[in-house]
C-alpha positions in Angstrom: -19.0 -12.9 26.0 -16.0 -14.2 23.8 -14.6 -15.7 26.9 -17.6 -17.9 27.3 -18.3 -19.0 23.9 -15.8 -21.7 24.1 -17.7 -23.1 27.4 -20.8 -22.7 25.3 -19.7 -24.7 22.5 -18.3 -27.7 25.1 -21.7 -27.6 27.0 -23.5 -27.7 23.4 -21.5 -30.6 22.5 -21.6 -32.5 25.3 -25.7 -32.1 25.7 -25.9 -33.2 22.1 -23.8 -36.4 22.9 -25.4 -37.0 26.2 -28.7 -37.1 24.5 -27.5 -39.2 21.2 -26.7 -41.5 24.0 -30.2 -41.7 25.6 -32.0 -42.4 22.2 -32.5 -46.3 22.4 -31.0 -48.1 19.9 -33.1 -50.1 17.3 -33.3 -53.9 16.9 -30.5 -55.8 15.4 -32.0 -55.8 12.0 -32.7 -52.1 11.9 -29.0 -51.3 13.1 -26.4 -49.8 10.9 -23.6 -51.4 9.4 -21.1 -49.3 11.4 -23.1 -50.2 14.8 -23.3 -53.7 13.9 -19.1 -53.8 13.1 -18.8 -51.9 16.6 -20.6 -54.7 18.0 -18.8 -57.6 16.4 -15.2 -56.3 15.9 -14.2 -57.5 19.6 -15.4 -60.7 19.3 -14.0 -61.2 15.6 -10.5 -59.8 17.2 -10.5 -62.5 20.2 -11.6 -65.2 17.6 -8.4 -64.8 15.2 -6.5 -64.3 18.1 -6.8 -67.4 19.4 -7.7 -70.3 17.0 -7.1 -73.0 20.0 -10.1 -71.3 22.0 -12.2 -71.1 19.1 -14.0 -74.2 20.4 -14.5 -72.9 23.9 -15.7 -69.2 22.7 -18.4 -71.5 20.5 -19.7 -73.4 23.4 -19.9 -70.2 25.6 -21.9 -68.4 23.3 -24.0 -72.0 22.7 -24.5 -72.1 26.5 -25.2 -68.4 26.8 -28.1 -69.0 24.2 -29.7 -71.7 26.3 -29.7 -70.0 29.7 -32.3 -68.2 31.1 -32.4 -64.7 31.7 -32.3 -65.1 35.7 -29.3 -67.5 34.8 -27.6 -65.2 32.6 -28.1 -62.7 35.4 -26.4 -65.1 38.0 -23.5 -65.2 35.5 -23.1 -61.8 35.1 -23.3 -61.5 39.1 -20.4 -63.9 39.6 -18.2 -62.7 37.0 -18.6 -59.3 38.4 -17.8 -60.4 42.0 -14.8 -62.9 40.6 -13.3 -59.8 38.8 -13.4 -57.7 42.0 -11.7 -60.4 44.1 -8.1 -60.0 45.4 -5.8 -62.2 42.8 -5.2 -64.5 45.6 -8.7 -65.0 45.8 -9.1 -65.3 42.4 -6.8 -68.3 42.0 -8.7 -69.9 45.3 -11.8 -69.7 43.5 -10.4 -70.9 40.0 -8.7 -74.2 41.9 -12.0 -74.8 43.9 -14.2 -74.6 40.5 -11.8 -76.8 38.8 -11.6 -79.3 41.7 -15.4 -79.4 41.8 -16.1 -79.6 38.2 -15.7 -83.5 38.5 -17.5 -84.1 41.4 -20.9 -84.7 42.3 -23.3 -82.5 44.8 -22.2 -84.7 47.6 -18.6 -84.4 47.5 -19.1 -80.6 46.1 -21.0 -80.0 49.4 -18.3 -81.8 51.6 -15.4 -80.0 50.2 -17.7 -76.8 50.4 -17.8 -77.5 54.2 -14.1 -78.4 54.3 -13.1 -75.0 52.7 -15.6 -72.8 54.9 -13.7 -74.5 58.1 -10.1 -73.8 56.6 -8.2 -70.7 57.8 -6.5 -68.2 55.3 -2.8 -70.3 55.6 -5.0 -73.9 55.1 -6.6 -72.5 52.3 -3.0 -71.2 50.9 -1.8 -74.4 51.1 -4.7 -76.3 49.4 -4.5 -74.0 46.8 -0.7 -74.7 45.9 -1.7 -78.7 46.0 -4.7 -78.2 44.3 -3.6 -75.6 41.4 -5.9 -74.0 39.1 -5.4 -75.0 35.5 -3.1 -72.5 33.5 -4.5 -69.3 33.9 -5.4 -67.5 30.5 -5.4 -64.0 30.3 -8.9 -62.2 29.7 -8.8 -60.0 26.5 -9.5 -56.3 28.3 -13.0 -55.1 28.2 
């Protein structure tokens, strides 16, 4: 029985933690100060670490609040897809996004059609000729 005691203790700890994780969290106003701190700390760290990016962080938060739930889901899906791309494909996506930002709908469609007709080497050359803005490393999630 003594050899099973540590195993039983471990199983009890795991099941207690799993049960605690399944308990739904309350609304914001009912969170404890420690829970709120856990949620806010990463944002505060990013805010304090990069004063030059504060305006952009603020604008992103404001834009996010203005989005519909469907738009938020599309944004999450796009970010997930981007994060799973190989580095070269991420550079291409950044370059295309930066270039398309200043275009009207017809110009974007023309570039999209042109891009789809390019092979890998042509895309690499286009990306070199139209480099994305300086890449800012993202904080670890």
